[in-house]
N, CA and C of each residue as an Amber inpcrd file, in Angstrom:
protein
   672
  33.0100000 -31.5940000  30.9790000  34.1660000 -31.0960000  30.2390000
  34.6050000 -29.7630000  30.8230000  35.8420000 -29.6880000  31.2500000
  36.3550000 -28.4660000  31.8500000  36.8800000 -27.5140000  30.7800000
  36.5930000 -26.2470000  30.9610000  37.1180000 -25.2290000  30.0650000
  38.5190000 -24.8480000  30.5280000  39.3840000 -24.5650000  29.5600000
  40.7520000 -24.1950000  29.8990000  41.1320000 -22.9090000  29.1800000
  42.1080000 -22.2060000  29.7300000  42.5660000 -20.9700000  29.0940000
  43.0890000 -21.2460000  27.6870000  43.6780000 -22.4140000  27.4860000
  44.2520000 -22.7630000  26.1860000  43.1850000 -22.7970000  25.1020000
  41.9960000 -23.2890000  25.4490000  40.9350000 -23.3700000  24.4480000
  40.0930000 -22.1020000  24.3860000  39.9330000 -21.4220000  25.5230000
  38.9960000 -20.3000000  25.5720000  39.5970000 -18.9710000  25.1500000
  40.8680000 -18.7320000  25.4610000  41.4720000 -17.4290000  25.1480000
  41.4160000 -17.1080000  23.6510000  41.7650000 -18.0460000  22.7460000
  41.6710000 -17.7050000  21.3140000  40.2650000 -17.2870000  20.9050000
  39.2390000 -17.9870000  21.4050000  37.8750000 -17.6220000  21.0500000
  37.4810000 -16.2840000  21.6580000  37.8880000 -16.0470000  22.8850000
  37.5610000 -14.7750000  23.5310000  38.2400000 -13.6100000  22.8230000
  39.4610000 -13.8230000  22.3440000  40.1580000 -12.7720000  21.6110000
  39.4270000 -12.4400000  20.3070000  38.9150000 -13.4600000  19.6390000
  38.1510000 -13.2300000  18.4110000  36.9000000 -12.4200000  18.7230000
  36.2080000 -12.7640000  19.8100000  35.0020000 -12.0320000  20.1960000
  35.3180000 -10.5820000  20.5470000  36.3920000 -10.3750000  21.2970000
  36.7960000  -9.0130000  21.6480000  37.1160000  -8.2190000  20.3930000
  37.7910000  -8.8620000  19.4390000  38.1400000  -8.1770000  18.1900000
  36.8870000  -7.7670000  17.4250000  35.8500000  -8.5850000  17.4600000
  34.6120000  -8.2540000  16.7570000  33.9460000  -7.0280000  17.3740000
  33.8660000  -6.9900000  18.7000000  33.2630000  -5.8290000  19.3530000
  34.1390000  -4.5880000  19.1880000  35.4590000  -4.7890000  19.1800000
  36.3620000  -3.6610000  18.9660000  36.1920000  -3.0970000  17.5620000
  35.9860000  -3.9660000  16.5780000  35.7640000  -3.5150000  15.2020000
  34.4790000  -2.7090000  15.0980000  33.4530000  -3.1340000  15.8560000
  32.1980000  -2.3830000  15.8530000  32.4080000  -0.9800000  16.4130000
  33.1400000  -0.8830000  17.5230000  33.3850000   0.4290000  18.1360000
  34.2340000   1.3100000  17.2260000  35.2450000   0.7200000  16.6050000
  36.1620000   1.4720000  15.7470000  35.4490000   1.9960000  14.4980000
  34.4700000   1.2260000  14.0100000  33.7900000   1.5920000  12.7570000
  32.5510000   2.4470000  12.9680000  32.1260000   2.6350000  14.1940000
  30.8310000   3.2540000  14.4570000  30.6750000   4.6240000  13.7880000
  31.7060000   5.4350000  13.8540000  31.6050000   6.7970000  13.3190000
  32.1130000   6.9320000  11.8920000  32.5120000   5.8110000  11.2890000
  33.1070000   5.9200000   9.9580000  32.3360000   5.1600000   8.8810000
  31.2010000   4.5650000   9.2490000  30.3960000   3.8610000   8.2440000
  29.0590000   4.5820000   8.0930000  28.3630000   4.3680000   6.9760000
  27.0680000   5.0380000   6.7650000  26.0380000   4.6100000   7.8090000
  24.9940000   5.3980000   7.9410000  23.9170000   5.0740000   8.8830000
  23.0700000   3.9030000   8.3910000  23.0390000   3.6850000   7.0860000
  22.2620000   2.5900000   6.4900000  23.2310000   1.5600000   5.9270000
  23.1410000   0.3220000   6.4330000  24.1200000  -0.6990000   6.0890000
  23.4430000  -1.9720000   5.5800000  24.0780000  -2.6750000   4.6380000
  23.5330000  -3.9690000   4.2050000  23.7380000  -5.0120000   5.3030000
  22.7140000  -5.8070000   5.5710000  22.8320000  -6.8210000   6.6270000
  22.4540000  -8.2230000   6.1460000  22.0030000  -8.3590000   4.8900000
  21.6630000  -9.6840000   4.3880000  21.8320000  -9.7150000   2.8820000
  22.2640000 -10.8740000   2.3700000  22.4950000 -11.0540000   0.9380000
  21.7550000 -12.2950000   0.4590000  21.2600000 -12.2710000  -0.7920000
  20.5510000 -13.4250000  -1.3370000  21.5350000 -14.4060000  -1.9740000
  20.9810000 -15.4490000  -2.5960000  21.8240000 -16.5010000  -3.1640000
  22.7120000 -16.0060000  -4.2930000  22.3330000 -14.8830000  -4.9070000
  23.1540000 -14.2990000  -5.9700000  24.2230000 -13.3670000  -5.4170000
  24.2780000 -13.2460000  -4.0970000  25.2620000 -12.3660000  -3.4790000
  24.8670000 -10.9110000  -3.4770000  23.5790000 -10.6380000  -3.7380000
  23.0930000  -9.2620000  -3.7840000  22.4040000  -8.8870000  -2.4690000
  22.5490000  -7.6420000  -2.0890000  21.9370000  -7.1710000  -0.8520000
  20.4190000  -7.2060000  -0.9830000  19.7440000  -7.8270000  -0.0090000
  18.2820000  -7.8290000  -0.0260000  17.6850000  -7.3550000   1.2970000
  18.5470000  -6.8700000   2.1930000  18.0370000  -6.2970000   3.4320000
  19.0430000  -5.2830000   3.9700000  18.4990000  -4.1740000   4.4590000
  19.3410000  -3.1150000   5.0060000  18.9570000  -2.8600000   6.4600000
  19.8770000  -2.2710000   7.2030000  19.6040000  -1.9530000   8.5960000
  20.4470000  -0.7810000   9.0500000  20.2320000  -0.3760000  10.2870000
  21.0070000   0.7060000  10.8540000  22.3270000   0.2250000  11.4240000
  23.0570000   1.1260000  12.0750000  24.3530000   0.7710000  12.6420000
  24.2160000  -0.2990000  13.7290000  23.1310000  -0.2290000  14.4860000
  22.9530000  -1.2030000  15.5580000  22.9380000  -2.6230000  15.0370000
  22.1340000  -2.8780000  13.9980000  22.0610000  -4.2240000  13.4320000
  23.2750000  -4.5350000  12.5750000  23.7700000  -3.5600000  11.8350000
  24.8980000  -3.7980000  10.9410000  26.2050000  -4.0390000  11.6620000
  26.4190000  -3.3670000  12.7920000  27.6960000  -3.4800000  13.4920000
  27.6560000  -4.3560000  14.7380000  26.4940000  -4.4490000  15.3810000
  26.4310000  -5.1600000  16.6600000  25.7680000  -6.5310000  16.5830000
  24.9220000  -6.7490000  15.5730000  24.1770000  -8.0060000  15.5250000
  25.1030000  -9.2160000  15.4590000  26.1000000  -9.1950000  14.5600000
  26.9640000 -10.3500000  14.3850000  27.8490000 -10.6110000  15.6160000
  28.4760000  -9.5940000  16.2310000  29.2300000  -9.8720000  17.4620000
  28.3550000 -10.4410000  18.5670000  27.1130000  -9.9480000  18.6920000
  26.2210000 -10.4700000  19.7250000  25.8510000 -11.9160000  19.4320000
  25.5570000 -12.2320000  18.1730000  25.2670000 -13.6190000  17.7930000
  26.4480000 -14.5130000  18.1220000  27.6640000 -14.0470000  17.7960000
  28.8640000 -14.8330000  18.0750000  29.0300000 -15.0680000  19.5740000
  28.7750000 -14.0420000  20.3700000  28.9020000 -14.1720000  21.8250000
  27.8850000 -15.1670000  22.3720000  26.6370000 -15.0750000  21.9120000
  25.5990000 -15.9980000  22.3690000  25.9410000 -17.4370000  21.9840000
  26.4210000 -17.6320000  20.7520000  26.8160000 -18.9830000  20.3110000
  27.9700000 -19.5130000  21.1490000  28.9360000 -18.6640000  21.4270000
  30.0820000 -19.0810000  22.2510000  29.6150000 -19.5140000  23.6410000
  28.7830000 -18.7000000  24.2730000  28.3060000 -19.0100000  25.6210000
  27.4600000 -20.2860000  25.6300000  26.6340000 -20.4430000  24.6060000
  25.7940000 -21.6430000  24.5260000  26.6400000 -22.8940000  24.3960000
  27.6310000 -22.8550000  23.5040000  28.4750000 -24.0350000  23.2930000
  29.3590000 -24.3210000  24.5000000  29.6990000 -23.2880000  25.2670000
  30.4860000 -23.4990000  26.4830000  29.6220000 -24.0820000  27.5960000
  28.3240000 -23.7490000  27.5870000  27.4250000 -24.1940000  28.6430000
  26.9160000 -25.6150000  28.4240000  26.7280000 -25.9920000  27.1630000
  26.1170000 -27.2840000  26.8410000  26.7800000 -28.4620000  27.5610000
  28.1150000 -28.5910000  27.5450000  28.7150000 -29.7470000  28.2140000
  28.4820000 -29.7670000  29.7190000  28.1250000 -28.6570000  30.3100000
  27.9230000 -28.5870000  31.7520000  26.4990000 -28.9450000  32.1740000
  25.5420000 -28.8120000  31.2660000  24.1510000 -29.0720000  31.6320000
  23.6000000 -30.3350000  30.9860000  24.3320000 -30.9180000  30.0460000
  23.8760000 -32.1450000  29.4110000  23.8540000 -33.2810000  30.4450000
  22.7480000 -34.0530000  30.5280000  22.7030000 -35.1750000  31.4750000
  23.8200000 -36.1890000  31.2550000  24.3380000 -36.2640000  30.0160000
  25.4410000 -37.1780000  29.7120000  26.7470000 -36.4060000  29.5780000
  26.9270000 -35.3980000  30.4420000  28.0880000 -34.5040000  30.2920000
  29.4290000 -35.2230000  30.4110000  29.4570000 -36.3670000  31.0840000
  30.7260000 -37.0940000  31.1980000  31.2250000 -37.5560000  29.8320000
  30.2990000 -37.7550000  28.8910000  30.7010000 -38.2070000  27.5490000
  31.5440000 -37.1730000  26.8280000  31.3600000 -35.8970000  27.1530000
  32.0740000 -34.8390000  26.4470000  33.5790000 -34.9170000  26.6470000
  34.0180000 -35.4980000  27.7570000  35.4520000 -35.6010000  28.0030000
  36.1450000 -36.4080000  26.9110000  35.4290000 -37.3870000  26.3560000
  36.0500000 -38.2820000  25.3740000  36.2070000 -37.6370000  24.0040000
  35.4640000 -36.5560000  23.7300000  35.6420000 -35.8710000  22.4420000
  35.7920000 -34.3680000  22.6330000  36.4150000 -33.9940000  23.7470000
  36.6010000 -32.5730000  24.0640000  37.4210000 -31.8610000  22.9870000
  38.4770000 -32.5140000  22.4900000  39.3310000 -31.8930000  21.4740000
  38.5760000 -31.5550000  20.2020000  37.9150000 -32.5540000  19.5690000
  37.1410000 -32.2580000  18.3600000  36.0080000 -31.2530000  18.6010000
  35.3730000 -31.3150000  19.7780000  34.2910000 -30.3820000  20.0750000
  34.8290000 -28.9590000  20.2010000  35.9540000 -28.8020000  20.8840000
  36.5420000 -27.4620000  21.0210000  37.0360000 -26.9320000  19.6830000
  37.5320000 -27.8230000  18.8200000  37.9380000 -27.3920000  17.4800000
  36.7300000 -26.8700000  16.7130000  35.6130000 -27.5860000  16.7870000
  34.3930000 -27.1200000  16.1200000  33.9650000 -25.7610000  16.6710000
  33.9890000 -25.5970000  17.9890000  33.6010000 -24.3240000  18.5890000
  34.4570000 -23.1820000  18.0430000  35.7640000 -23.4150000  17.9670000
  36.6750000 -22.3800000  17.4920000  36.4240000 -22.0710000  16.0160000
  36.2510000 -23.1120000  15.2100000  36.0000000 -22.9160000  13.7780000
  34.6930000 -22.1540000  13.5730000  33.6740000 -22.4550000  14.3800000
  32.3900000 -21.7770000  14.2120000  32.4890000 -20.3030000  14.5820000
  33.1960000 -20.0030000  15.6650000  33.3920000 -18.5950000  16.0400000
  34.1970000 -17.8720000  14.9630000  35.2030000 -18.5420000  14.4070000
  35.9830000 -17.9420000  13.3270000  35.1190000 -17.7160000  12.0860000
  34.2040000 -18.6360000  11.8200000  33.2850000 -18.4700000  10.6850000
  32.4690000 -17.1850000  10.8410000  31.9060000 -16.9700000  12.0270000
  31.1250000 -15.7520000  12.2560000  32.0050000 -14.5090000  12.1660000
  33.2390000 -14.6120000  12.6700000  34.1550000 -13.4760000  12.5930000
  34.5490000 -13.1960000  11.1460000  34.7520000 -14.2490000  10.3570000
  35.0890000 -14.0620000   8.9520000  33.9590000 -13.4220000   8.1800000
  32.7380000 -13.8530000   8.4770000  31.5630000 -13.2380000   7.8500000
  31.4730000 -11.7630000   8.2410000  31.7500000 -11.4730000   9.5020000
  31.6960000 -10.0920000   9.9850000  32.7690000  -9.2390000   9.3130000
  33.9560000  -9.8140000   9.1110000  35.0200000  -9.0850000   8.4290000
  34.6300000  -8.7680000   6.9880000  33.9750000  -9.7290000   6.3320000
  33.5190000  -9.4840000   4.9560000  32.4750000  -8.3740000   4.9280000
  31.5880000  -8.3520000   5.9210000  30.5980000  -7.2850000   5.9970000
  31.2660000  -5.9210000   6.1540000  32.3020000  -5.8580000   6.9800000
  33.0290000  -4.5990000   7.1530000  33.6780000  -4.1520000   5.8470000
  34.1890000  -5.1280000   5.0920000  34.8010000  -4.7790000   3.8090000
  33.7700000  -4.1450000   2.8800000  32.5620000  -4.7410000   2.8660000
  31.4850000  -4.1810000   2.0410000  31.1200000  -2.7820000   2.5270000
  31.0700000  -2.5930000   3.8460000  30.7320000  -1.2760000   4.3930000
  31.7140000  -0.2050000   3.9300000  32.9280000  -0.6310000   3.6410000
  33.9630000   0.3300000   3.2410000  34.1750000   0.3770000   1.7350000
  33.2050000  -0.1540000   1.0050000  33.2070000   0.0150000  -0.4420000
  33.8670000  -1.0740000  -1.2420000  34.2900000  -2.1640000  -0.5990000
  34.9070000  -3.2650000  -1.3340000  33.8140000  -4.0800000  -2.0210000
  33.9730000  -4.3640000  -3.3020000  32.9940000  -5.1440000  -4.0520000
  33.2290000  -6.6310000  -3.8040000  32.2950000  -7.2650000  -3.1080000
  32.4210000  -8.6910000  -2.7950000  31.1490000  -9.4220000  -3.2000000
  31.3230000 -10.6250000  -3.7240000  30.2100000 -11.5550000  -3.8560000
  30.1520000 -12.3330000  -2.5470000  29.1870000 -12.0040000  -1.6920000
  29.1650000 -12.5800000  -0.3520000  29.0220000 -14.0950000  -0.3710000
  28.3540000 -14.6510000  -1.3740000  28.2400000 -16.1000000  -1.4410000
  29.5980000 -16.7490000  -1.6710000  30.4750000 -16.0400000  -2.3850000
  31.8280000 -16.5600000  -2.6150000  32.6750000 -16.4940000  -1.3470000
  32.2060000 -15.7400000  -0.3750000  32.8840000 -15.6640000   0.9190000
  32.2650000 -16.6470000   1.9030000  30.9470000 -16.6690000   1.9520000
  30.2470000 -17.4740000   2.9530000  30.3940000 -18.9710000   2.6870000
  30.1950000 -19.4120000   1.4410000  30.1660000 -20.8420000   1.1530000
  31.4890000 -21.5520000   1.4560000  32.6530000 -21.0060000   1.0500000
  33.9000000 -21.6890000   1.4260000  34.0920000 -21.7780000   2.9360000
  33.6960000 -20.7290000   3.6580000  33.8260000 -20.7840000   5.1150000
  32.8660000 -21.8110000   5.7030000  31.6650000 -21.9120000   5.1370000
  30.7350000 -22.9460000   5.5780000  31.3040000 -24.3330000   5.3120000
  31.9920000 -24.4730000   4.1840000  32.6240000 -25.7490000   3.8750000
  33.6060000 -26.1700000   4.9530000  34.3870000 -25.2260000   5.4560000
  35.3250000 -25.5350000   6.5350000  34.5920000 -25.8920000   7.8200000
  33.4600000 -25.2200000   8.0670000  32.6480000 -25.5620000   9.2440000
  32.1550000 -26.9970000   9.1340000  31.6760000 -27.3890000   7.9540000
  31.1490000 -28.7430000   7.7910000  32.2580000 -29.7910000   7.9300000
  33.4480000 -29.4710000   7.4800000  34.5670000 -30.3970000   7.6650000
  34.8590000 -30.5790000   9.1510000  34.8190000 -29.4870000   9.9080000
  35.0510000 -29.5970000  11.3520000  33.9210000 -30.3660000  12.0310000
  32.6840000 -30.2030000  11.5320000  31.5620000 -30.9850000  12.0610000
  31.7990000 -32.4740000  11.8070000  32.2290000 -32.7990000  10.5870000
  32.5010000 -34.1930000  10.2620000  33.5730000 -34.7910000  11.1470000
  34.6240000 -34.0250000  11.4010000  35.6930000 -34.5020000  12.2840000
  35.1580000 -34.7280000  13.6950000  34.3270000 -33.8340000  14.1680000
  33.7530000 -33.9780000  15.5020000  32.8400000 -35.2000000  15.5780000
  32.0020000 -35.4080000  14.5520000  31.0620000 -36.5270000  14.5770000
  31.7750000 -37.8680000  14.6720000  32.9570000 -37.9520000  14.0800000
  33.7000000 -39.2090000  14.1200000  34.0990000 -39.5900000  15.5390000
  34.1120000 -38.6220000  16.4520000  34.5530000 -38.8720000  17.8220000
  33.4420000 -38.6970000  18.8590000  32.2660000 -38.2700000  18.4310000
  31.2010000 -37.9240000  19.3780000  30.5990000 -39.1580000  20.0360000
  30.5630000 -39.1320000  21.3520000  29.9530000 -40.2020000  22.1330000
  28.5240000 -39.8150000  22.5060000  27.6760000 -40.8080000  22.8630000
  26.2620000 -40.5160000  23.1330000  26.0410000 -39.4060000  24.1630000
  25.2090000 -38.4530000  23.7920000  24.8190000 -37.3730000  24.6770000
  23.4950000 -36.8290000  24.1530000  22.9510000 -35.8110000  24.8170000
  21.6240000 -35.3350000  24.4790000  21.6140000 -34.0530000  23.6590000
  22.7560000 -33.4530000  23.4030000  22.7330000 -32.1340000  22.7680000
  23.6310000 -31.9910000  21.5460000  24.6330000 -32.8110000  21.3820000
  25.5790000 -32.6580000  20.2770000  25.6300000 -33.9500000  19.4630000
  25.5990000 -33.7940000  18.1500000  25.7080000 -34.9540000  17.2790000
  24.4250000 -35.2310000  16.5190000  24.3260000 -36.4340000  15.9820000
  23.1610000 -36.8560000  15.2080000  22.1660000 -37.4470000  16.2020000
  21.2490000 -36.6400000  16.6650000  20.3430000 -37.0300000  17.7520000
  18.9450000 -37.2610000  17.1920000  18.7460000 -38.4600000  16.6760000
  17.4140000 -38.8620000  16.2350000  16.8300000 -39.7930000  17.3090000
  15.5230000 -40.0590000  17.2540000  14.9530000 -41.0130000  18.2260000
  15.6530000 -42.3670000  18.1770000  16.2250000 -42.6970000  17.0180000
  16.8120000 -44.0230000  16.8360000  18.2620000 -44.0790000  17.3200000
  19.0330000 -43.0170000  17.1000000  20.4020000 -43.0290000  17.6490000
  20.3720000 -42.9490000  19.1650000  19.3400000 -42.3040000  19.7260000
  19.2420000 -42.1830000  21.1790000  18.6530000 -43.4300000  21.8210000
  18.2160000 -44.3870000  21.0020000  17.6410000 -45.6270000  21.5260000
  18.4580000 -46.8500000  21.1380000  19.5880000 -46.6330000  20.4790000
  20.4110000 -47.7550000  20.0350000  21.8650000 -47.3010000  19.9370000
  22.7350000 -47.9250000  20.7060000  24.1550000 -47.5710000  20.6280000
  24.7190000 -47.9230000  19.2550000  24.2340000 -49.0210000  18.6860000
  24.6960000 -49.4080000  17.3520000  24.3120000 -48.3430000  16.3300000
  23.0830000 -47.8460000  16.4010000  22.6420000 -46.7970000  15.4810000
  23.4570000 -45.5270000  15.7000000  23.7300000 -45.1940000  16.9560000
  24.5430000 -44.0010000  17.2400000  25.9170000 -44.1110000  16.5870000
  26.5910000 -45.2320000  16.8230000  27.9640000 -45.3920000  16.3270000
  28.0090000 -45.3880000  14.8020000  27.1510000 -46.1620000  14.1750000
  27.2000000 -46.2730000  12.7160000  26.7200000 -44.9910000  12.0390000
  25.7090000 -44.3630000  12.5940000  25.2070000 -43.1120000  12.0040000
  26.2530000 -42.0170000  12.0860000  27.0030000 -41.9730000  13.1830000
  28.0340000 -40.9480000  13.3080000  29.2300000 -41.2340000  12.4060000
  29.5350000 -42.4950000  12.1920000  30.6080000 -42.8120000  11.2450000
  30.2180000 -42.3820000   9.8340000  28.9820000 -42.7070000   9.4410000
  28.5220000 -42.3020000   8.1120000  28.3920000 -40.7880000   8.0260000
  27.7820000 -40.1760000   9.0360000  27.6070000 -38.7320000   9.0290000
  28.9280000 -37.9940000   8.9590000  29.9380000 -38.5240000   9.6470000
  31.2660000 -37.9120000   9.6040000  31.7950000 -37.8630000   8.1780000
  31.7040000 -38.9690000   7.4790000  32.2050000 -39.0350000   6.1010000
  31.4050000 -38.1100000   5.1780000  30.0960000 -38.0890000   5.3590000
  29.2560000 -37.2800000   4.4670000  29.4730000 -35.7850000   4.6940000
  29.5790000 -35.3590000   5.9560000  29.8110000 -33.9460000   6.2280000
  31.1860000 -33.5140000   5.7180000  32.1830000 -34.3650000   5.8970000
  33.5150000 -34.0080000   5.4140000  33.5650000 -33.9780000   3.8930000
  32.7480000 -34.8010000   3.2490000  32.6760000 -34.7730000   1.7840000
  31.9070000 -33.5530000   1.3000000  30.9100000 -33.1000000   2.0870000
  30.1210000 -31.9320000   1.6860000  30.9260000 -30.6460000   1.7950000
  31.9110000 -30.6140000   2.7030000  32.7100000 -29.4090000   2.8760000
  33.3320000 -28.8990000   1.5850000  34.0930000 -29.7370000   0.8530000
  34.6780000 -29.2750000  -0.4140000  33.6380000 -28.8610000  -1.4510000
  32.4390000 -29.4560000  -1.3940000  31.3810000 -29.0660000  -2.3220000
  31.0050000 -27.6040000  -2.1010000  30.9120000 -27.2050000  -0.8360000
  30.5890000 -25.8140000  -0.5290000  31.7360000 -24.8770000  -0.9220000
  32.9660000 -25.3290000  -0.7330000  34.1140000 -24.5130000  -1.1570000
  34.0660000 -24.2960000  -2.6630000  33.8220000 -25.3760000  -3.4150000
  33.7450000 -25.2770000  -4.8780000  32.5900000 -24.3820000  -5.2970000
  31.4370000 -24.5140000  -4.6280000  30.2870000 -23.6730000  -4.9650000
  30.6100000 -22.2010000  -4.7470000  31.3660000 -21.9140000  -3.6790000
  31.7670000 -20.5370000  -3.4280000  32.6940000 -20.0020000  -4.5070000
  33.5910000 -20.8400000  -4.9940000  34.5040000 -20.4200000  -6.0480000
  33.7490000 -20.1560000  -7.3530000  32.7020000 -20.9580000  -7.6090000
  31.8810000 -20.7320000  -8.8060000  31.0870000 -19.4300000  -8.6540000
  30.5040000 -19.2450000  -7.4640000  29.8400000 -17.9820000  -7.1500000
  28.5480000 -17.7060000  -7.8880000  27.9020000 -18.7460000  -8.3950000
  26.6410000 -18.5660000  -9.1300000  25.4660000 -19.0660000  -8.2860000
  24.2670000 -18.4920000  -8.4850000  23.0980000 -18.9590000  -7.7160000
  22.8460000 -20.4530000  -7.8480000  23.0450000 -21.0100000  -9.0430000
  22.7980000 -22.4380000  -9.2060000  23.7770000 -23.2690000  -8.3890000
  25.0050000 -22.7490000  -8.2200000  25.9880000 -23.4630000  -7.4090000
  25.5880000 -23.4440000  -5.9390000  25.0200000 -22.3160000  -5.5020000
  24.5170000 -22.2310000  -4.1290000  23.4050000 -23.2560000  -3.9190000
  22.4720000 -23.3100000  -4.8740000  21.3790000 -24.2730000  -4.7810000
  21.8800000 -25.7130000  -4.7720000  22.8910000 -25.9870000  -5.5840000
  23.4450000 -27.3390000  -5.6340000  24.0830000 -27.7160000  -4.3060000
  24.8310000 -26.7820000  -3.7120000  25.4710000 -27.0530000  -2.4290000
  24.4430000 -27.3010000  -1.3400000  23.3900000 -26.4850000  -1.3190000
  22.3380000 -26.6710000  -0.3120000  21.6030000 -27.9950000  -0.5310000
  21.4400000 -28.3910000  -1.7770000  20.7990000 -29.6770000  -2.0740000
  21.6550000 -30.8310000  -1.5730000  22.9640000 -30.6940000  -1.7230000
  23.8750000 -31.7230000  -1.2210000  23.7510000 -31.8540000   0.2920000
  23.6750000 -30.7130000   0.9900000  23.5610000 -30.7680000   2.4480000
  22.2350000 -31.3790000   2.8650000  21.1520000 -31.0530000   2.1520000
  19.8610000 -31.6590000   2.4510000  19.9250000 -33.1710000   2.2610000
  20.6000000 -33.6090000   1.2090000  20.7550000 -35.0400000   0.9540000
  21.5540000 -35.7010000   2.0650000  22.6050000 -35.0390000   2.5360000
  23.4130000 -35.5760000   3.6340000  22.5470000 -35.8040000   4.8650000
  21.7220000 -34.8300000   5.1950000  20.8550000 -34.9390000   6.3760000
  19.8510000 -36.0720000   6.2040000  19.2030000 -36.1400000   5.0440000
  18.1900000 -37.1610000   4.8100000  18.7930000 -38.5630000   4.8460000
  19.9450000 -38.7270000   4.2330000  20.5930000 -40.0410000   4.2160000
  20.9910000 -40.4560000   5.6260000  21.5580000 -39.5350000   6.3840000
  22.0210000 -39.8590000   7.7330000  20.8530000 -40.2200000   8.6480000
  19.7850000 -39.4320000   8.5860000  18.6120000 -39.7080000   9.4280000
  17.9770000 -41.0410000   9.0360000  17.8290000 -41.2830000   7.7430000
  17.2380000 -42.5430000   7.2780000  18.0900000 -43.7320000   7.6960000
  19.3930000 -43.5720000   7.5860000  20.3030000 -44.6580000   7.9590000
  20.2050000 -44.9560000   9.4580000  20.0440000 -43.9210000  10.2760000
  19.9230000 -44.1480000  11.7200000  18.7010000 -44.9990000  12.0330000
  17.6280000 -44.8030000  11.2900000  16.4160000 -45.6160000  11.4910000
  16.6510000 -47.0500000  11.0500000  17.2800000 -47.2370000   9.8890000
  17.5120000 -48.5910000   9.3610000  18.3700000 -49.4060000  10.3240000
  19.4310000 -48.8020000  10.8420000  20.2980000 -49.5200000  11.7860000
  19.5290000 -49.8470000  13.0630000  18.7610000 -48.8620000  13.5710000
  17.9610000 -49.1060000  14.7800000  16.9790000 -50.2490000  14.5640000
  16.3350000 -50.2540000  13.4000000  15.3250000 -51.2660000  13.0910000
  15.9090000 -52.6720000  13.1480000  17.1750000 -52.8100000  12.7760000
  17.8070000 -54.1260000  12.7080000  18.7210000 -54.4200000  13.8900000
  18.6440000 -53.5900000  14.9150000  19.4700000 -53.7980000  16.1080000
  18.6780000 -54.6060000  17.1440000  19.0960000 -55.8490000  17.4210000
  18.3430000 -56.6540000  18.3930000  18.4350000 -56.1140000  19.8140000
  19.4080000 -55.2480000  20.0640000  19.5870000 -54.7040000  21.4110000
  19.0310000 -53.2940000  21.5520000  18.2450000 -52.8750000  20.5790000
  17.7080000 -51.5140000  20.6590000  16.7740000 -51.3910000  21.8670000
  16.6430000 -50.1530000  22.3190000  15.7700000 -49.8550000  23.4480000
  14.5700000 -49.0580000  22.9500000  13.4660000 -49.0690000  23.6850000
  12.3280000 -48.2350000  23.2810000  12.6790000 -46.7760000  23.4930000
  12.0560000 -45.8680000  22.7480000  12.2960000 -44.4330000  22.9770000
  12.0680000 -44.0880000  24.4320000  12.7500000 -43.0770000  24.9070000
  12.7210000 -42.7560000  26.3290000  11.3070000 -42.4770000  26.8270000
  10.4330000 -41.9190000  25.9570000   9.0660000 -41.6210000  26.3960000
   8.2510000 -42.8880000  26.6150000   8.7410000 -44.0220000  26.0670000
   7.9920000 -45.2600000  26.2240000   8.5830000 -46.1880000  27.2570000
   9.6420000 -45.7710000  27.9220000  10.2740000 -46.6170000  28.9260000
   9.5560000 -46.4990000  30.2670000   9.6160000 -47.5880000  31.0160000
   9.0180000 -47.5920000  32.3520000  10.1040000 -47.8320000  33.3990000
């Protein structure tokens, strides 16, 4: 999958803006900053300017570079061409998610009262919707998608598991948005339980389809 200025410039601009925000805020925020919040939206970890201002931009940069590199080193990299659009959309949404979280942190640094769970969960919901859209188009590869031993050993399991996973992830997205609007710890727990259920159902389904696929192949470690 070839990278293009059309897809990369928006993400690079977001990354530059994050580092620029860190530089702009360096001398105007306290030396001790909140860097983590619990399920109730309360601060449970503090750090210095280095972690408070630079950690999130660095994480975003590492994630961007990793996602840009994956299609180039995957043994099945040719498959990425067939779902380049949905994959690039997911990459952009994920970088925006980190930037949105970073913007909320800056707001807190400047005295704005925010329930961080009410900020994080709706943005996570949008990420999961983009994941669902991507899964609907993802072709077999070794690094992106629902990669269980069974989807990697059966094309039928891969196709059906990704169709189901796409629907479940897209359905989970609004659940996280609603949980964020509620903003209560129990809503956070409910949303996380839904995501755990999505994962368990998808993985179990991949095994069931593989088990009943007459054309399934043995796992790669057992092939000769």
